[in-house]
C-alpha positions in Angstrom: -40.0 42.0 -0.2 -37.1 43.2 -2.5 -37.6 43.5 -6.3 -34.8 43.2 -8.8 -34.4 42.3 -12.5 -31.9 40.5 -14.7 -31.3 40.9 -18.4 -31.8 37.7 -20.4 -31.0 36.9 -24.0 -33.6 36.2 -26.6 -33.2 35.6 -30.4 -32.9 39.3 -31.3 -31.7 41.0 -28.2 -32.3 41.2 -24.4 -35.3 41.4 -22.2 -35.7 42.2 -18.5 -37.0 39.5 -16.1 -38.2 40.8 -12.8 -38.0 38.8 -9.7 -39.1 39.3 -6.1 -37.0 38.2 -3.1 -37.6 37.5 0.5 -35.2 36.6 3.3 -31.5 37.4 3.8 -29.4 37.8 0.7 -26.5 36.2 2.7 -28.4 33.0 3.1 -26.7 30.3 1.0 -29.9 28.2 1.0 -31.9 29.5 -2.0 -35.3 28.4 -3.2 -36.8 29.5 -6.5 -40.6 29.5 -6.9 -42.0 29.5 -10.4 -45.6 30.2 -11.3 -48.0 28.6 -13.9 -48.7 29.4 -17.5 -51.0 32.4 -17.0 -50.0 33.4 -13.5 -47.2 35.5 -12.0 -44.7 35.5 -9.1 -47.0 37.2 -6.6 -49.0 33.9 -6.2 -46.1 32.9 -3.9 -46.2 35.9 -1.5 -47.6 34.0 1.4 -45.5 30.9 0.8 -42.4 33.1 0.4 -42.9 34.8 3.7 -42.9 31.5 5.5 -40.0 29.9 3.6 -37.9 33.0 4.2 -37.4 31.7 7.7 -35.1 29.1 6.2 -34.3 30.3 2.7 -33.4 33.2 0.5 -36.6 33.0 -1.6 -36.6 34.0 -5.3 -39.9 34.4 -7.2 -39.5 35.4 -10.9 -42.0 36.7 -13.4 -41.4 34.4 -16.4 -41.0 36.5 -19.6 -44.3 37.7 -20.9 -45.9 37.8 -17.5 -46.2 40.1 -14.5 -43.7 42.8 -14.4 -41.2 41.2 -16.8 -40.9 42.3 -20.4 -42.8 40.7 -23.3 -40.8 39.0 -26.0 -40.3 41.0 -29.2 -43.0 40.4 -31.9 -42.5 37.2 -33.8 -40.6 35.3 -31.1 -41.9 32.2 -29.5 -42.8 31.6 -25.9 -41.6 28.1 -24.9 -39.3 26.0 -22.8 -36.0 26.8 -24.6 -36.5 30.5 -23.7 -37.6 29.8 -20.1 -34.7 27.4 -19.4 -32.2 30.0 -20.7 -33.8 32.7 -18.5 -33.7 30.5 -15.4 -30.1 29.6 -16.0 -29.3 33.3 -16.2 -31.2 33.9 -13.0 -29.3 31.2 -11.1 -26.0 32.6 -12.4 -27.1 36.1 -11.1 -27.8 34.6 -7.7 -24.2 33.2 -7.6 -25.1 30.0 -5.7 -24.0 26.4 -6.4 -27.4 24.8 -5.7 -31.1 25.7 -5.3 -34.3 24.1 -4.3 -37.4 24.6 -6.6 -41.1 25.0 -6.2 -42.9 24.9 -9.5 -46.6 25.2 -10.2 -47.7 23.6 -13.5 -45.5 25.3 -16.1 -43.1 26.3 -13.4 -42.9 22.6 -12.5 -42.1 21.6 -16.1 -39.3 24.1 -16.1 -38.0 22.7 -12.9 -38.2 19.1 -14.2 -36.3 20.0 -17.3 -33.5 21.6 -15.3 -33.4 18.9 -12.7 -33.1 16.2 -15.3 -29.9 17.5 -16.7 -26.4 16.3 -15.6 -24.9 18.4 -12.8 -28.1 20.3 -12.3 -28.1 22.9 -9.5 -31.5 21.8 -8.4 -31.4 19.6 -5.2 -35.0 19.4 -4.1 -38.1 19.7 -6.3 -41.6 20.5 -5.3 -44.0 19.9 -8.2 -47.5 21.5 -7.9 -50.0 19.5 -9.9 -47.7 18.5 -12.8 -46.1 15.3 -13.8 -45.0 12.9 -16.5 -48.0 13.5 -18.9 -50.1 16.5 -19.7 -53.3 15.5 -21.6 -54.3 17.5 -24.7 -57.8 17.8 -23.3 -56.4 19.8 -20.3 -54.4 22.0 -22.5 -57.4 22.7 -24.7 -59.4 23.7 -21.6 -56.7 26.1 -20.5 -56.3 27.6 -23.9 -60.0 28.4 -23.9 -59.7 31.0 -21.2 -56.4 32.6 -22.3 -56.1 35.6 -24.5 -56.7 39.4 -24.7 -59.3 40.6 -22.1 -60.1 44.0 -20.7 -62.0 45.0 -17.6 -63.6 48.2 -16.4 -62.6 47.8 -12.7 -60.6 45.6 -10.3 -63.9 44.2 -9.1 -64.4 42.8 -12.6 -60.9 41.4 -12.6 -61.6 39.7 -9.3 -64.9 38.2 -10.6 -63.0 36.8 -13.6 -60.3 35.3 -11.3 -62.9 33.6 -9.1 -64.7 32.2 -12.1 -61.5 31.0 -13.9 -59.5 29.6 -11.0 -62.1 27.5 -9.3 -59.4 25.3 -7.6 -58.6 28.4 -5.5 -62.0 27.9 -3.8 -60.8 28.2 -0.2 -59.1 31.6 -0.5 -60.2 34.6 1.6 -61.6 37.8 0.1 -58.3 39.5 0.8 -56.4 36.8 -1.1 -58.7 37.2 -4.1 -58.2 40.9 -4.1 -54.4 40.3 -4.0 -54.7 38.0 -7.0 -56.7 40.6 -8.9 -54.3 43.5 -8.1 -51.3 41.5 -9.1 -53.0 39.7 -12.1 -54.0 42.9 -14.0 -52.3 46.1 -15.2 -53.9 49.5 -15.9 -54.8 49.8 -19.5 -54.5 53.6 -20.1 -57.7 55.3 -19.0 -59.8 52.4 -20.1 -59.6 50.1 -17.1 -57.4 47.0 -16.8 -56.0 44.1 -18.9 -54.5 40.8 -17.8 -50.8 40.8 -16.9 -49.6 38.5 -19.6 -48.8 38.8 -23.3 -51.8 37.6 -25.3 -49.4 35.8 -27.7 -49.0 33.2 -25.0 -52.6 32.1 -25.7 -51.8 31.5 -29.4 -48.7 29.4 -28.4 -50.8 27.3 -26.0 -53.6 26.7 -28.5 -51.0 25.4 -31.0 -49.6 23.0 -28.4 -52.9 21.7 -27.3 -53.4 19.3 -30.2 -51.7 16.4 -28.6 -50.6 15.1 -25.1 -47.3 16.4 -23.8 -45.1 13.4 -22.9 -42.7 14.4 -20.1 -41.9 10.8 -19.0 -38.3 10.8 -20.4 -37.6 14.0 -18.6 -39.2 13.1 -15.3 -37.6 9.6 -15.4 -34.1 11.2 -15.5 -34.7 13.1 -12.2 -33.0 11.4 -9.2 -33.4 14.1 -6.5 -36.1 14.1 -3.7 -39.5 15.3 -4.9 -42.7 16.4 -3.3 -45.7 16.0 -5.7 -48.7 18.1 -4.8 -51.8 16.7 -6.5 -55.2 18.2 -6.7 -57.2 15.0 -6.8 -59.8 16.4 -9.3 -57.1 17.7 -11.6 -57.4 17.2 -15.4 -53.7 18.1 -15.9 -52.3 15.6 -13.4 -54.5 12.6 -13.7 -54.5 9.7 -11.2 -52.9 7.2 -13.6 -49.9 9.6 -13.9 -49.7 10.0 -10.2 -49.7 6.3 -9.6 -46.9 5.8 -12.1 -44.8 8.5 -10.5 -45.2 6.9 -7.1 -43.0 4.1 -8.2 -40.1 6.5 -7.6 -39.0 6.0 -4.0 -37.6 9.5 -3.9 -41.1 11.0 -4.4 -43.5 11.9 -1.7 -47.2 12.5 -2.5 -49.3 15.3 -1.0 -52.9 14.8 -2.1 -55.4 17.6 -1.9 -59.0 16.2 -2.1 -61.8 18.1 -3.8 -59.4 20.4 -5.7 -58.7 20.5 -9.4 -55.8 22.1 -11.3 -54.1 23.7 -9.4 -53.8 23.9 -5.6 -53.2 27.5 -4.8 -50.3 27.0 -2.4 -51.8 30.0 -0.5 -53.7 27.9 2.0 -52.1 27.3 5.4 -52.1 23.5 5.0 -50.3 23.7 1.7 -47.7 26.0 3.0 -47.1 24.0 6.2 -46.7 20.8 4.2 -44.1 22.3 1.8 -42.2 23.8 4.7 -42.2 20.6 6.7 -41.0 18.5 3.7 -38.2 20.9 2.8 -37.0 20.8 6.4 -37.3 17.1 6.6 -35.1 16.6 3.5 -32.7 19.4 4.2 -29.6 17.2 4.4 -30.4 14.9 1.5 
């Protein structure tokens, strides 16, 4: 794994966005993997190692998360900033096209980019996100976001296990990895979560009504793999069935799992790798 950063523009200056990279930098085939709302790029470590057999794999920490800078006080976390940052990242990579894996928020960012004319995105993997996000799901997510501190990594891991119950099939080593990458030392007083607490306020404000992404999703004409945790409250069955009317969409259902499938299980990784290889020339 190689780590780099790129300077991105915000309303009052610049911030650094960190990204991790696997595979040969000479490989013209590039795939960008973007994490969910309160997660970070290291969720993709295992997937990235496998995809690096075929791709140059890029996994950014979206601003306000992981190793990337937080936005200056008073600035808003939201799609306009994320789209600008991802455009800057793609320009830095100096490639004409990319494939995209997006978990939840990362999928929304990918959808927004893929829906635009002359988009560089050629294949889109959506992890448990689609044309409609119910307000009830946003409210549930906003309930666990915010400032939290822990006395030890063991406490962080316990919090992760309780909060991300859809990751139920992970090994102890994988949970420890999530804890180490999901928290930062907080002086001499233990640990805090890796994201800016302001993100919780933004999410709570947005959770008052459904997010209608149908106009955006309907504008996408590239091949898509939709990964669906069948117990998900974010990607509900009615939304999935509507999306299946698109003949360029393939569905990968994960039974017994809610929002979101971890993409750390061998079965998840193999399915993504197979689908990308199968559609390579489209």
